[in-house]
N, C-alpha and C positions, 0 to 999 in steps of 0.2 A: 108839808107838800107843795115844789115850788110853782108861784108863777111862770105862767103862756107867757111867752116874747112873740106879740102875737105879730108886729111889723117881720121879727125873722122870721117869725115860720112860715110867712106868706115871700117875704123876699126869695128863703129857700125852697118851699116852690117852683118859684117865679124861676129858678136852673132851674129847677129838674124838666119841669115843664120845658126848658130850651133843647133840650138836649132830645128829651123823649122825641120833640117835629123837627131836627137830625136825621131819629130813624125815618120818621115819615118821611123827610126830602130825599130818604137814601132812597126811599124805597119808591119817589116817584121819579129816581131820577134827575133830581135839577139843583144842581151845580152851588146856584149859585143862593138858593134856601137853607142848601147844610151850610156854609159859609157863611151867611148870614144870622143863620140861630148857636150855629162854631159861638163864632164874634160877641154875641149878643150873651152865650153861656155864663163864655170870659169873665163878660164884661159883668154881670150883678154881681155870679161869682167874685169876684178882684172886689163890687163895692161893696160887700158884705163882708168880705174877710178885712176892712179896713177904718168900715166900722166899730166890727169888733176890736178894734184895737185900735179905738179913740174911746171905746168904753172901761175903758180898762188903767 
């Protein structure tokens, strides 16, 4: 059984949370929060992918 990589799991959860918050911001019709959470989601995703690339 493999060990769970806790920091990467938390980072992936944070990315998912950002995109959930995009949906919530859309429901409140707030374009600024939509843009903010989309940018944060992609930034965290890019950070996670760069960490994964450095580990290999």
